[in-house]
N, C-alpha and C positions, 0 to 999 in steps of 0.2 A: 493307478488309472494308469492306460496305455498311452502312445502318441497319438492316436487319433482322438481318445476322449477327449484330450487335451487341449487340441484344436479346436472341438466343439467346442467346448467350456468360456475357451478365451473369446471363439466366433460370437456366441450366445453372451457374452458380455457386452462386448461393442455395442450389437444393437441392440438387447436390452439397456443399456445404461446403465446397469443395479451395478451393487459391489457379488462378489462375485470369490466363488469356499476355489481353490484351488485341490488338487489331490488328494479323495478322500474326507474332505474336510478337513485338512491337516492343520487350520487355522491362518493357510495363508489366505490375504485378500486381498482386490485391485477396485479399487475403486475411479470411473473414467467420468470425468464433466464434461461438461464442456455451456457456452456463452455468446451473446455476440449483442452489443445494441446500436439499432441502429436511430440516430435523431437530426433533427435538424438545430442547428445552435444557430441564435440572432447575438447580437452581442454588442453594448452601443455604451461608453465611446472605443473604439479602437486607436493604435495606436496609429497618431497620423492625422488623429479625428476624423467622424462619423462614425457610421454602422457598417456591420459584415454581417451577412450570413451562408451559413453555408450548411451542406448532407453530407454525416459521415458514418461510418462504420465503425464502431469504436469499441476496446476492451472484447476482443474474439480472439478466445484462448481457450486451449484444451487442458486439462488438469486431472492429473493420476494423485490420489490416494493411496498407499502398500502396506501391507502390514505383514508379517512373518508370524509363527507359532509364539501364542500366548501373549503377543503384541508386542512384542520386546524390538521388535525388527520394525524400522517403518521408514519409509520416503516418499516422498514429497517431487511432482514435479508441473510444473506450468509452461504452457508454450503459450505465448502471449505476440501477435501477428498484427499489430499495432503497424509495425514496421513499412507494412504492405499498405495498411487503409487508411493510419494520417499521419504518413514521411513527414508532411507538415505540420504535422503538429494540432492536436485539439482546439477549437476557441475555447478560451476560460479564463475570462477577464483576470488578472492580478494572480495566474498562476505563475511561476519560474522553474527554474530548473533546467541542468544539462546546456545550457546555450539555447535554451526557449525564452520568452516574455509573454506574459499574455496569449499562450496557446500553452497545452499540457502537451509538455515530451512523448512520444510510440517511446513503450517499453521495451530492454528486449524482448530478441527471441525465445531465450534460454530467459521466463522471469522468475522461473525455483527449480533447482535439481538440487535433492537434499537426501542424505540418508541419517540412522539415526540407530539408537538404542536407547530402548527408554523401561525403567529399575533393574537391567541384566546384574545385577548382584542378586535380587532378591529379596529373599528373608534375612540375605546374611547383612545388614545396616539395618535391618529390623522394621520403623513407620518409613524411612526415608527412602525416599527414589530417587536416581542419579538418574540422568541424559545426556547423551552425547549426540552432539548433531553438528556434520561438519556438509558444503556444500556449497551453494548460489543459492543466495536469496536475504532476506531480510535481516538487518542485525537487532539482539535484543535490546532494543533501545526505541519508547516513548511508548505510542499504540498502536492499532491493527490497521491494514493497509488501506486507504480511504474505497478502494475495488471492494471491499466487504460488505462498506459498508450503505446507510440506504439510498446516497445518494447519487446519481450521476455528476456531475463537477466534482471534481477533487479541491479539497480547500486548500488557499494559498499557504496555510503552512507544511503545506507537503515536505517541502527538506526540511523542516526547524523542526518536526516530530515525529519522524520516519528516516530511514536512511533503509535503503530499495539495493539491490540488484549486486551485492560482494561478494566475495567468495568470502566466507564467515567459518570457526570455528566455535560448536562454543557447548560451553560443560553449566550443568543445570544440577540442582538438588531440591529436593521439593521432600518440604517432613511439616506436618500438618498443616497452617494456613499458608504456610510464606513457601515463595519458592526464590531462589538467588539464581540467576543467571551471569556468567561470565565470558567472555567472547574476544576474541583477536580479530582482527580483518584486515583490507588492504581499505587504502583512506582513498583511491580515487574511484571518482563515479565515471557514469557512460560516455561519451561525448555520441551515440548512434546504435541501435539497436543492434547491429551484430555484434556491438562490442564485448570480448567475457573481461571479465577480474584480467588487469593489470599484476602477474605475482611476483613479477624482478622484474627492475631495470638497469640495464647496462651501465648507469652511471650513478646512481642512485639508491642502487642494489635491490634488497626487497622489501614491497608493499606488500605483499600478506604479511601480518603481526605490525606494520608500523603502525594499525591504529588499534583503538579497545573500546568493551561498551559495560559496564553494568545495572543489573536491572533485578529489581528486589518488586516481586509482586505477592499480595497481603491478598488474603481472599475469608475473611472472615466469616459468611456464610453463604450460602447457594445464588448464582446470581449478581453479587456482590462484589468489584475488584478494587484495591488500590495500588496503584506500581507507582516507583520513582526509577529514575533512570539516569546516569550520566555516560558519554563518552567522551573521545579524544580522537578526532579526526586528524591523519596528518594529509594535508596537501590536498583535498578533496577536488579542486580543479584545476587538479594538474597530472596527468600521470605519470609525468617526471617525478613528481616530487618535488617541485622547485614554489610551489605555493604556499601561499602561507596557512597554519593551523586553524582547525574549529571546537569551541568545548562545545559542549553541548549539554543540558541539561531537562529534563522532563518530568514531568506529576501530573496525574489522572486518576479522576472515581468514576466506574461504567458500571450500571446497573442494566439489569435485565433478569425480566420474569417472562413465563410463558403460560398461560388459563389454558391452555387450549383453545378457547373462540378468538380471544386476542394476545398477542405479546407485544409485550412495552419495553424501550430499551432507551438509555439513555447513558451520556457521553459529557463529562468536564476535564476538558486539560489546560495547561499550561505549557507553555514550554519557551526556552532561551537558548541562544545561540551564538558566543561570542568569536570574533573572528579578530587574525591580527593582533595576539596579545591584548584583546580587549578592546584596539582605535573602534571597529566598528562592532555594535552591538543588536539583538533582534531576539523583539518579544511576539508570543501568540498567546490569545487566549482563545477557546471554544470551544460553545456547547454545542450541543445535539440531542436530536430524542424522534423516538417515532413511537405510533401505534398502530397495529396490520391487523388485521380480521381474516377472515378466509376468505375474501372476493379485496379489499381494500388495503391499501397504507395512505400516510400521511405523515410526516417527517415536516421540522422546521431545525435547521439550524442558524446559530449565529457565529463568528468572530470576528477576531482583532487583533490584524497580522499586519509586522513591518518587515519591507521587504528588502535588500538591497538595490538602487536601482545603476545599472551599471551601461559603458558606453555599447552604445546599437551599430550592428551593423548597416548596411543600403537600405537589408528587410528591415524595416520597424520590430520587427517579431521576435529577431536573435540576437545575439548575443557574442562575440567575439572566445571562442573556446580554442587551446588555455589562455586565460581569459589576461592579460597584460598588465603590469606591477601598475596602479592607483587608476583601477578602472569604476572604484567604484566612485558615483555623482551623486551622492544623495541614499534616503532612506524616506520609503514611502509608508503608510501605514495605513490599511486597507479594511474597512467594518461593514460585511457583509450579512445581509438576510436572505434565508435559501430559507423556498418548502417547496417542498416534493410528493407531491397526490402520480397515485397509479392504481388501475386495477390490474385482480391478476385471473388468468384462466388459465386450468390443465388440460391437456390433450396427448396425445398418444399412451393411455392409461397412465396419468399422471403422472409422465417421465416427464412430459414438457407444458414446464411454465412461462404464459404469454402474459407479458407483464405493460400495458401502452400507459403512458406517465406522461408529465409536464410536470414542469421546476423553474420555476424563476426565481431570481436575486434582483436586491434591490440594496445599495450601500453609498457608500462613498471613499474618495481618493485622498489623505495630505498631506500633503507635505513631515516629514519631522525630525526635527534641531536642525542642524546646516548644510553645507553644499549646494552646489550650482543648481542642482534637479529640479525641475519647478512641474510637476502632471500634469496643470490645467493648459502649460506650454504643448506638452506634449495631445493632450487629448482634446482642449477645448474647452473639459467642463471637469469639477469632481464629481460628478453624479455618477455613477458604474446602474449601466441595464443592463440583465442577459434573461435572456429567454428557451427551454429546451422543450421541445418535442418530440416524444421517439419511443419506442420501443422494445423491451429487451425479453429476451431469448434465452432464456435456461434448461438447457439437458440435464436431467438426475442431478440436479444441483445441491451439493451436500451444506444441512449446515455448520460450516466452518470458519472460522478467521486468518484471517492470511494472515504472514507472518505468527504465529503462538506452533512452536516445531515442539517434536520430545515429550517431556512430562504434563507442556502446558495445550499440547493435541489432543481434544477426543479421540478418540474410534471413528472412523466415517460410520455414517447410520446410513438403514438401506432409502429415508426417503429424510427432505427440511429443507428450509427456508432460506434463501439467500439473506446476511447483516452485514 
């Protein structure tokens, strides 16, 4: 293929949105995808009491998946523009992390950027498959990124059940139904959309490699998956490396089945995070499921999650970063029921999916253990209510699970659905 033909292929890829094979069908391929969600969010209560309604564009992402000859070489890239559309966060009762509270923080602009090798040894290691992944993305710990699951609203347990946006090196080995993943990464979490992982500090040395994780995944049959994870994170809330460490555990069972006309999905997960050598411990339990037909979908989620209550700024939706010593004033437990109902319409030769939806949450917030924090004093009530109405737009979206790389990532298909 000459240069002009290559440019035409690339232009066709961008305009058509499908997977494109490069020179002479050499098994190189690139699959671009895009998504954005326009939504009106209503939350009651919000910090300080009362309610608040906002219109926002969330999850404006551009994604590229690629593979080389034989699928040995893979790469993932996700550009997230939430730093432009929700610089002050998205209303999400109970959510927290990266200095935001009761708002979901905007993700970093470069959400994922990874390269990897899948089964580079071929037949030389028998039935085994080696995977090597390096870049910025999700640590192999816990469950899938909520962005690739059926709900708009992120669960309260996002920072208990996933470790996102780190510089990570992953080594995997898959033998039969068992996959073992070990990783080294940097402990510091981002403090703003433009942040890159801190590889090294002037005073505390290397940040990359100061944290580690191990995940074991067992898939006894098609569509069924059991995973268990452990992680040690050094000083997640201080980029300089001067804050307490976190010890994390996760276990989950995931089931997925498609019949052609109806898809079914279910997830049950448990996670635990211990900070400051066990002085603070946070638990979460979550169960969710979905039924999806050709034109409709309905999903339900229940979670019971404990979160830290830290000293807040004048803006009651924010906490100080890096957090000062003794900033945790107590622990609350958020018990929430969420229902999501959507219709799906296809356009532009079925490459564009238009999905209007309604999502509602009801639940309670309660104080756990000691501490001076009282949720009823901050919110004026222990009842939680939220409603979201919006539309999701997906261009050439593939059926992929964000946060699963290497030997756990299926080759991109020509068409699919968001899960």
